[in-house]
Structures are given as structure tokens and as C-alpha cells.
C-alpha positions as CSV (number, residue, x, y, z in Angstrom):
1,M,10.0,-107.4,-62.9
2,P,13.7,-106.5,-63.2
3,P,15.2,-106.8,-66.6
4,R,18.1,-109.1,-65.5
5,W,15.6,-112.0,-65.6
6,K,15.5,-112.0,-69.4
7,R,18.3,-114.6,-69.9
8,S,17.6,-118.3,-69.3
9,P,19.4,-121.5,-70.3
10,C,18.3,-123.7,-73.2
11,R,17.0,-127.1,-72.4
12,L,17.2,-130.3,-74.5
13,T,13.8,-131.2,-75.9
14,Q,13.4,-134.5,-74.1
15,L,14.4,-133.1,-70.7
16,L,12.0,-130.3,-71.2
17,V,9.1,-132.6,-71.9
18,G,9.9,-134.7,-68.9
19,L,10.2,-131.7,-66.6
20,L,7.0,-130.2,-68.0
21,C,5.1,-133.3,-67.2
22,S,6.6,-133.3,-63.6
23,L,5.7,-129.7,-63.2
24,A,2.1,-130.3,-64.4
25,T,1.7,-133.1,-61.8
26,L,3.1,-130.9,-59.0
27,L,0.8,-128.1,-60.0
28,V,-2.3,-130.4,-59.9
29,L,-1.2,-131.7,-56.4
30,S,-0.6,-128.2,-55.2
31,F,-4.0,-127.0,-56.4
32,L,-5.8,-129.9,-54.7
33,A,-3.8,-129.3,-51.5
34,G,-4.6,-125.6,-51.4
35,S,-8.2,-125.8,-52.5
36,R,-9.5,-125.4,-48.9
37,L,-8.4,-121.7,-48.9
38,E,-10.1,-120.8,-52.2
39,D,-13.4,-119.2,-52.7
40,P,-15.4,-118.0,-55.7
41,L,-12.7,-115.3,-56.5
42,S,-10.0,-117.9,-56.9
43,R,-12.2,-120.7,-58.2
44,S,-13.1,-118.6,-61.2
45,R,-9.6,-119.1,-62.5
46,P,-9.1,-121.8,-65.2
47,S,-6.2,-124.3,-65.0
48,Q,-2.9,-122.6,-64.9
49,M,0.3,-123.3,-66.9
50,G,3.7,-122.7,-65.4
51,N,3.2,-119.6,-63.3
52,G,-0.5,-119.1,-63.2
53,V,-1.0,-117.2,-66.5
54,G,-4.2,-117.3,-68.5
55,E,-7.6,-115.6,-68.7
56,R,-9.6,-115.3,-65.5
57,H,-12.9,-113.8,-64.5
58,I,-11.8,-110.9,-62.3
59,D,-14.9,-108.7,-62.1
60,T,-15.2,-109.4,-58.4
61,L,-11.7,-107.9,-57.9
62,L,-12.4,-104.9,-60.1
63,L,-15.7,-104.2,-58.3
64,P,-15.2,-106.1,-55.0
65,P,-18.4,-107.0,-53.0
66,P,-18.5,-106.4,-49.3
67,N,-17.3,-110.0,-48.5
68,A,-14.4,-109.9,-50.9
69,F,-11.9,-109.0,-48.1
70,P,-11.8,-110.9,-44.8
71,L,-9.7,-108.1,-43.3
72,S,-10.3,-104.6,-44.5
73,P,-9.1,-101.3,-42.9
74,S,-10.9,-98.0,-43.1
75,P,-8.3,-95.3,-43.8
76,C,-10.8,-93.1,-45.7
77,A,-13.7,-93.3,-43.2
78,L,-13.3,-89.7,-42.1
79,T,-11.1,-88.0,-44.7
80,S,-9.6,-89.5,-47.9
81,P,-5.8,-89.3,-48.1
82,W,-4.3,-87.3,-51.0
83,L,-1.7,-90.1,-51.4
84,L,-2.7,-93.7,-50.6
85,V,0.2,-96.1,-50.3
86,L,-0.6,-99.8,-51.0
87,V,2.1,-102.1,-49.8
88,A,2.1,-105.6,-51.3
89,S,3.1,-107.9,-48.4
90,A,2.8,-111.6,-47.5
91,P,1.4,-113.3,-44.4
92,G,4.9,-114.2,-43.0
93,H,6.4,-110.7,-43.4
94,A,5.3,-109.4,-40.1
95,A,8.8,-108.0,-39.4
96,R,8.8,-106.0,-42.6
97,R,5.4,-104.5,-41.9
98,A,6.5,-103.6,-38.4
99,A,9.5,-101.8,-39.8
100,V,7.4,-99.9,-42.3
101,R,5.0,-98.8,-39.6
102,R,7.8,-97.5,-37.4
103,S,9.5,-95.7,-40.2
104,W,8.2,-94.1,-43.4
105,G,4.8,-95.7,-43.0
106,S,4.1,-93.6,-39.9
107,V,4.0,-90.5,-42.1
108,R,0.5,-88.9,-42.2
109,V,1.4,-85.6,-43.9
110,A,3.9,-85.6,-46.7
111,G,4.7,-82.4,-48.6
112,G,1.7,-80.7,-47.0
113,H,-0.7,-83.5,-48.2
114,S,-2.4,-86.2,-46.2
115,T,-1.1,-89.8,-46.7
116,H,-2.0,-93.2,-45.4
117,T,-0.4,-96.7,-45.8
118,V,-2.2,-100.0,-46.1
119,F,-0.7,-103.5,-46.4
120,I,-2.4,-106.0,-48.8
121,L,-1.9,-109.8,-48.6
122,G,-3.7,-113.0,-49.5
123,Q,-4.7,-116.0,-47.5
124,P,-2.0,-118.0,-45.7
125,G,-1.6,-121.8,-45.7
126,D,-2.6,-122.5,-42.1
127,M,-5.1,-121.3,-39.5
128,A,-2.5,-120.3,-37.0
129,Q,-1.0,-117.8,-39.4
130,Q,-4.5,-116.5,-40.2
131,A,-5.2,-116.0,-36.5
132,A,-1.9,-114.0,-36.1
133,L,-3.0,-111.8,-39.0
134,E,-6.3,-111.1,-37.4
135,R,-4.6,-110.1,-34.2
136,E,-2.3,-107.8,-36.2
137,A,-5.2,-106.3,-38.0
138,A,-7.1,-105.7,-34.8
139,E,-4.0,-103.9,-33.3
140,H,-3.0,-101.8,-36.2
141,G,-6.0,-101.5,-38.5
142,D,-4.0,-101.4,-41.7
143,L,-4.3,-104.9,-43.2
144,L,-6.2,-105.6,-46.3
145,Q,-6.7,-109.3,-47.1
146,A,-8.1,-110.7,-50.3
147,R,-9.7,-114.1,-50.7
148,F,-7.0,-116.0,-52.7
149,A,-3.9,-117.9,-51.8
150,D,-0.9,-115.7,-51.1
151,T,1.4,-117.0,-53.8
152,Y,3.8,-115.5,-56.3
153,A,1.6,-116.5,-59.1
154,N,-1.2,-114.4,-57.6
155,L,0.7,-111.2,-57.5
156,T,-1.3,-109.7,-60.4
157,L,-4.5,-110.7,-58.6
158,K,-3.1,-108.9,-55.5
159,T,-2.5,-105.7,-57.4
160,L,-6.0,-105.8,-59.0
161,A,-7.5,-106.4,-55.6
162,M,-5.7,-103.5,-54.0
163,L,-6.7,-101.2,-56.9
164,G,-10.3,-102.3,-56.9
165,W,-10.5,-101.8,-53.1
166,A,-8.8,-98.4,-53.3
167,T,-11.1,-97.0,-56.0
168,T,-14.1,-98.3,-54.1
169,H,-13.2,-97.3,-50.5
170,C,-11.0,-94.3,-51.2
171,P,-12.4,-92.8,-54.4
172,T,-11.2,-89.3,-53.7
173,A,-7.5,-90.2,-53.2
174,R,-5.6,-88.3,-55.9
175,F,-2.6,-90.7,-56.2
176,L,-2.1,-94.4,-55.4
177,L,1.4,-95.7,-54.8
178,K,2.0,-99.4,-55.0
179,A,5.2,-100.7,-53.3
180,D,6.8,-103.9,-52.1
181,D,7.3,-104.3,-48.3
182,D,11.1,-104.2,-48.6
183,V,11.1,-100.7,-50.2
184,F,12.1,-97.6,-48.3
185,L,10.0,-94.6,-49.5
186,N,10.8,-90.9,-49.3
187,L,7.2,-89.8,-49.1
188,P,7.8,-86.0,-48.5
189,A,10.1,-85.7,-51.6
190,L,7.8,-87.8,-53.7
191,A,4.7,-85.8,-52.7
192,R,6.4,-82.6,-53.6
193,H,7.2,-84.0,-57.0
194,L,3.7,-85.2,-57.6
195,E,2.3,-81.8,-56.6
196,R,4.3,-80.2,-59.4
197,L,3.4,-82.9,-61.9
198,A,2.4,-81.7,-65.3
199,G,1.0,-83.5,-68.2
200,P,-2.2,-85.6,-68.7
201,P,-4.3,-86.4,-65.7
202,A,-3.9,-90.2,-66.2
203,A,-0.3,-90.6,-64.8
204,Y,1.7,-93.9,-64.5
205,L,5.1,-93.2,-63.1
206,G,8.2,-95.2,-61.9
207,Q,11.5,-96.7,-63.0
208,V,10.7,-97.6,-66.6
209,Y,12.2,-100.6,-68.2
210,S,12.2,-101.1,-72.0
211,H,13.1,-103.9,-74.5
212,V,12.9,-106.6,-71.8
213,A,12.5,-110.1,-73.3
214,P,9.9,-112.5,-71.8
215,I,11.1,-115.5,-70.0
216,R,10.4,-118.6,-72.2
217,N,11.7,-121.2,-69.7
218,P,8.7,-123.0,-68.2
219,H,10.6,-123.7,-65.0
220,S,11.0,-120.1,-64.2
221,R,8.4,-118.4,-62.0
222,H,8.4,-115.5,-64.5
223,Y,7.5,-117.9,-67.4
224,V,5.4,-116.3,-70.2
225,P,4.4,-118.7,-73.0
226,T,4.3,-117.4,-76.6
227,S,0.6,-118.3,-76.8
228,L,-0.1,-115.6,-74.2
229,Y,2.5,-113.0,-75.2
230,P,4.0,-113.7,-78.6
231,E,6.0,-110.5,-79.0
232,P,9.9,-110.7,-78.5
233,T,10.0,-107.9,-75.9
234,F,7.6,-106.5,-73.4
235,L,6.0,-103.1,-73.6
236,P,7.8,-100.5,-71.5
237,Y,6.7,-100.9,-67.9
238,C,7.3,-99.4,-64.5
239,S,9.2,-101.6,-62.0
240,G,6.8,-103.4,-59.7
241,T,9.0,-102.5,-56.7
242,A,7.3,-99.1,-56.6
243,Y,5.2,-97.1,-59.0
244,I,2.5,-94.4,-58.8
245,L,-0.9,-94.2,-60.5
246,S,-3.1,-91.1,-60.5
247,A,-6.7,-91.8,-59.8
248,P,-7.8,-91.6,-63.5
249,A,-5.0,-94.0,-64.4
250,A,-6.0,-96.5,-61.8
251,A,-9.6,-96.5,-63.0
252,A,-8.5,-96.8,-66.6
253,I,-6.2,-99.8,-65.8
254,L,-9.0,-101.5,-63.9
255,G,-11.3,-100.9,-66.9
256,A,-8.8,-102.5,-69.2
257,A,-7.8,-105.5,-67.0
258,H,-10.8,-107.7,-67.8
259,Q,-10.2,-107.3,-71.5
260,L,-6.8,-108.8,-71.5
261,P,-5.4,-112.3,-70.7
262,L,-4.1,-112.2,-67.2
263,L,-0.3,-112.3,-66.9
264,S,1.3,-113.4,-63.6
265,V,4.2,-110.9,-64.2
266,E,2.4,-108.2,-62.3
267,D,4.3,-105.1,-63.4
268,V,4.1,-106.1,-67.1
269,F,0.4,-106.8,-66.9
270,V,-0.2,-103.3,-65.4
271,A,1.7,-101.8,-68.3
272,M,-0.4,-103.8,-70.7
273,C,-3.5,-102.5,-69.2
274,A,-2.1,-98.9,-69.3
275,H,-1.2,-99.3,-72.9
276,H,-4.7,-100.7,-73.7
277,A,-6.1,-97.5,-72.0
278,G,-3.8,-95.2,-74.0
279,I,-1.5,-94.4,-71.0
280,A,2.3,-94.5,-71.4
281,P,4.6,-95.0,-68.4
282,R,6.7,-92.0,-67.4
283,H,10.2,-92.4,-66.0
284,L,11.2,-91.1,-62.6
285,D,15.0,-91.0,-62.2
286,Y,14.7,-91.1,-58.4
287,M,12.8,-94.4,-58.3
288,S,15.4,-97.1,-57.9
289,G,13.4,-99.9,-59.4
290,A,15.0,-103.3,-59.0
291,T,18.4,-101.7,-58.4
292,H,19.6,-101.9,-54.8
293,Y,21.4,-98.8,-53.7
294,P,23.8,-99.4,-50.8
295,L,22.8,-98.0,-47.5
296,D,23.4,-94.2,-47.3
297,A,21.2,-92.1,-45.1
298,C,21.5,-88.9,-47.1
299,C,20.9,-90.7,-50.4
300,Y,17.9,-92.6,-49.1
301,R,16.2,-89.8,-47.1
302,E,16.9,-86.8,-49.1
303,V,17.6,-87.8,-52.7
304,L,15.8,-91.0,-53.9
305,F,12.1,-91.5,-53.9
306,S,12.3,-95.3,-53.4
307,V,14.9,-97.9,-52.7
308,H,14.5,-101.6,-53.1
309,E,15.7,-104.5,-50.9
310,V,16.0,-102.7,-47.6
311,E,16.1,-104.9,-44.6
312,P,13.9,-104.1,-41.5
313,A,16.8,-103.2,-39.3
314,E,18.2,-100.9,-42.1
315,M,14.8,-99.2,-42.5
316,L,14.6,-98.5,-38.8
317,S,18.2,-97.2,-38.6
318,L,17.6,-94.8,-41.5
319,W,14.4,-93.5,-39.9
320,E,15.9,-93.1,-36.4
321,G,18.6,-90.8,-37.9
322,A,16.1,-88.6,-39.7
323,E,16.5,-85.8,-37.1
324,H,20.0,-85.2,-38.4
325,P,19.4,-83.4,-41.8
326,C,22.0,-83.7,-44.5
327,T,23.9,-80.8,-46.0
328,A,23.9,-80.2,-49.7
329,W,27.5,-81.6,-49.9
330,Q,26.4,-84.8,-48.0
331,R,23.5,-85.2,-50.3
332,F,25.8,-85.0,-53.3
333,L,28.3,-87.4,-51.8
334,G,25.6,-89.8,-50.8
335,L,24.0,-89.9,-54.2
336,T,27.4,-90.3,-55.9
337,R,28.4,-93.1,-53.6
338,C,25.0,-94.9,-54.1
339,K,25.3,-94.7,-57.9
340,V,28.9,-95.8,-58.0
341,L,28.4,-98.8,-55.7
342,A,25.1,-99.8,-57.3
343,W,26.8,-99.7,-60.8
344,N,29.8,-101.7,-59.4
345,S,27.7,-104.4,-57.9
346,A,25.4,-104.8,-60.9
């Protein structure tokens, strides 16, 4: 959740009441219309307010049974990767997944360590799209699908599902990296950094945001009611665009998840779980977070660990030019250009 969301306009009380009533009606209709896709995992949720926040029974996500995932890859069947990348995607994002597969997601050894990339998504709204996903899974073997509707309000469920699956199916992976499907990752540089990582074994790393105020506007998809989170600012949290969890941290976060009210703001909820488990987020300068750094091959490939909002064509272009290494001077100029342009466009 980028911090620029923290400002929202005030509403007149009468208009707010009317809009809330309309929103409640739409939510009920939406729930009824989408109920054909739900199973015990999603039916365990109570009624939702605004953006799907509230307490839910999530034990089946934390310890997923064999039938919890209609589509499930087996990246750890022979050897478990040292770094397992879990990409949050959506059923309609086939072009983004294809670009990742043909670029940084094709990396199997990064910094001398084995790595593997898996895409996680929920259930689509129609059978034709589900059939397309099943064909894609059969061809590539890298789709993980959970049994809940793929909606923005279910992003936290998606993250819990991917962590629960990873700790069950790849228990010896040393690090888990969660990323969005429009993020370009520099896996070799990131793996070298993680190899030198010092400090406690339970590591939670990324672009850390602090002093971000919750959205109190019930019409925002990032709405957080005071009844659920009464504090004026969130705990420090790593941007959900890309963050890293060591295996002990992932286990601790899963252990804390069922003890807290479920927040639909995924990156904040992960931070709440980490805080509950006594784990503080650690800032990585080279994770771009929600900031979009303008396209620069030397900056993306050789300096930054992650870049957000990269289009599929840009991702492929960057990767295809990887055989032309950058000089130290080009790296310096690339990073300078990226920072100046990002600051100027903020």
C-alpha cells in the first residue's frame, strides 16, 4: 500500500449515509452473484464492510488441505529452491505472466543459489477463463490457484494462501519473495544481498513506509474502519509490491495471522502479523516500493532489486538487452537519472 493513499476528501454526513446504504446493497448483490465460485474457504468469512475487512477463519489457508488448490505446481518435488518467488497475479493477467516467464522469472540460479517462480491467483468469474488458466497451468506448471474469488478485497487471503502453500510444499526454502506481477526483479543482486544478510533469522525486508494514516473513506478500496484499526497511523510496513521473508519469519507471520482481525490492506496486515510475532521490518534502499522508476536498463538490471509498474513490453526489452553489461559510469548515470525522474514525477 503506497503512502500517497492517505489523503481522502471529507463527505457531508447525509451524503455519506446514503452512499453507505447504496454500497451495502451493491455488496450484498455482488456476494450473491459470486457465490457460485465460493467454497468452505471463502464461505467461512463473515459479512464484509467496505473492502472485505473483518475476522475470518483462516486455518485452512495457514495449513491448507490437499484440495485447497485447484491448480498447484510442484517446484520443490526434487530439490527445494533457496529463494522461492511468489508472484501475486490475477486470472486476466496472462500477458504479464508471460513477460515474467520470458524475463527474470526464467532465472533458476541467482547469486549461486537455486530459485523458482510461482504465480498465485484466485478463481475467475467465468468458466472460459478458468479453462484458459488450466491450459496455461498444463503448459507451464507454475500456477497456484486458491479457492476464493480473485478480487482486490481478497489480496490478504491470497498472501496467506501463498505463504501457507509455500511452508507446506517447500519447507526448506530459505527465503520467500512476494511480488506483484508488474514488478521487475533483479534476482542475482538480491540473492547476493540475502547471502550476506546479518541479524536475526526472522527477516522481513523491503521498502519500509512509516507514519501512514489509514483511509477512513468507506468508498475507497483501501478503507479501514476505526473499529478494526483505531490507531491514527499504521505500524511500519514493507510495500506490498515486493518484500522478502525468511523461512522463520514466514512461519511466525502465519502463526500470528489467526490471532488478528483480518485487514484487506495486505501489506499492512503482514506487518501487523510480524509485529505480533516480534519481527520489525528492515528497509532495503534498492527496493523501489510503490515508486515507479523510469525505464533505464542499467538502473533496473544492475542497481535496483525491484521496480514497480513495469509493462510487459518494457520487461522483455530490459531482459533482451541483458547481454550488454553496464559500465560503472553507466550504472551511476542510470541510478541518478532514475532517482531524479522519479522524484520529479512524484
